[in-house]
N, C-alpha and C positions, 0 to 999 in steps of 0.2 A: 762586371759580373754582379755586384751588389745592386746596381740600378735594375738589372733584369729581375732579381728576386723581389725587390720592393714593388716593381711594376706589376707583378703577378699576384699581388695580394687581393683577396676577395672582399670588395667593399660593397657588394650588392646587398641591399636590404630586402629581406623576404617579407612579403605581406600576404594577407588573405589565406587561401587554402594552402599555398606553398609554405607558409610559416607555421601551420598547425602541426603539432607533434602527433603522429599516429599512435593510437592506443589500441591494443588488442586484448581481448579477454584471455584468461588462462584456461578457460574451458567453455564450451558451448554444448548445451544439451537440447535435443529435440524431443518433443512429446514428454516434457518434464513433469514429474509427479513427486511431490515431497509430502510425507506424512509426519506431522508433529505429534509426538506422544509425550506423556509425562508419567513418571513412576512414583509410587508412594514410598517405596523403599527399594534398596538395591536388589536387582533381579539377576538371575543367571542368563546365559546366552540363549537358551531355549524357552525360558519362562516368559509368558505374556499375560498371565492372569491378573497381575497387579498394575497393568499399564492403563492409562486413560488417554483416549483420543482427543486431541486439542483442535487440530486443523489439518486440512488437506489442501495443498496448493497445486494447481494444474496450469500449465502453460505450453504452448506449442514450441516456443524457443526461450531458453534461459541462458544468459551470458554471465559468467562469473568473472568479476573484476576484483576479486580479493587479492590480486597480486599488486595492486596499486597502494599508495600511501593512504588514501581515503577509500577504503574498501566498499564495494557495493555489488549488488546483483541487478541486472537489467532484464526486463521482460518486454522487448520491443513489439511483440505481436499480441500483447495483452495477457491477462491472467484471470483465474477464477479461484477463490479461496472459500472453502466450506469450513465454518467454525462450529464447534460443538460446546454446549454449556454443560453444567453439572448434571442436568437431567437428560443429556444426550440429544437435546433439540438442536437441529441444524439451521444455521443462518449462513447466507451467501453474500460475498462481495465479488463483483465483476468489474473489470476496467479494460480499456483498450491499450493501456500502456502502464508499466509500473517499474519502480526502482525501490529496492530494499537497501538502505544504507546500513551496513554491518556494524560500523563503529558507533553510530548514534542510536540504532534500533528504531529509526524513523522510516516509514514506508510512504512513498509519494505515488499516488494513483491518479492517472490522468485519462481524460476522454471517456465520456459516457459511463461514469462511475455509478454503479447501482448496488445498494445494500438492501437485501431482503431478509427480514428476521423470521424466525419460526412461527411467530404469531401474526404474520401478514403485514407488518409495518414495512414501508419502503421509502428509501431515501435515494434521490437522483441528483447528481451534481457533476460539473465538468472536471473538478479536481478535488482531491481529498488527501489529507495527511493523517497518518496513524502513528502515534507514539506507542510502541509495543511495551516499553518499560512501564509507562504509567497507564496503559490500556485506555488511552484517550485519543479521540478522533476530532479533527478540526479542519475548517476551510474558511476562506474569505470570499469564495465564489458564490454564485447564485445556487439555490437548491430548491427542491420540491420534496416535501415530506408528506406521505400518505399514511393515515392511521385508520384502518377499517373498523377497529373496535368502537370508536366514537364517530366515525364518518367524517373526519376532517382531512382537508388538504391544505397544507401550509406552504406558501412560497416565501422565499426570503433571500437574504444575502448575509453570509457569514454565520457560522455556528460552531459549537463544540459540544461533545457529548461522550459518555462512556460507551464502550463497544456494544453493550447489551441494550442500549437506547432507553435505559430507565432514568437517566438524568440527561436532559437536553436543554441547551442554552442557545437560543437564536439571537443574533445581533439585530437584524432588521427583518420584520415579517410582514406579509401581505396575505390576504385570503381569509377563509372562514375557519375558525378554530373554536371548538367547544371546550369550555372549562368546567370541570366538575367541582362542586362546592360541598363541603361537609355540612350536614344538617344541624350539627351542634353549635 
């Protein structure tokens, strides 16, 4: 009888798709719209006069994986985020795919990532990371930056900058770029 139980032991080694653990989101939302607001001071449930609009995130599908040890939100069909600055000017980020890592506050945007600011500046790249804690955006991928104020188009590889694009550091650049000098 003991030989029978020992012979029935499962020694089969699973590989490939068969070995993958299936992971399911704790929630899926269609036509997802999330509005980020900030309050100056504590407000009541009906009071909205002291709130400030920060951003509006839109996506056709949002998958919530906050049930996992390393929590994240997945946007498999892309997303669009409208950002508003202190003067209520709107800037937009669009991507074909996105992941928001809840634990680290890092956003990974992939596929045709385009940032357009309220003053017409435009950044295009295949992948972009945004550290929400530091309000810092970076990539090692190729990019194209267009600034209509001074008529420049800069191509390059790798860069990092503040979200409002007032500080910009490019690692490798190509193309035409106009540099303004002080007359003093």
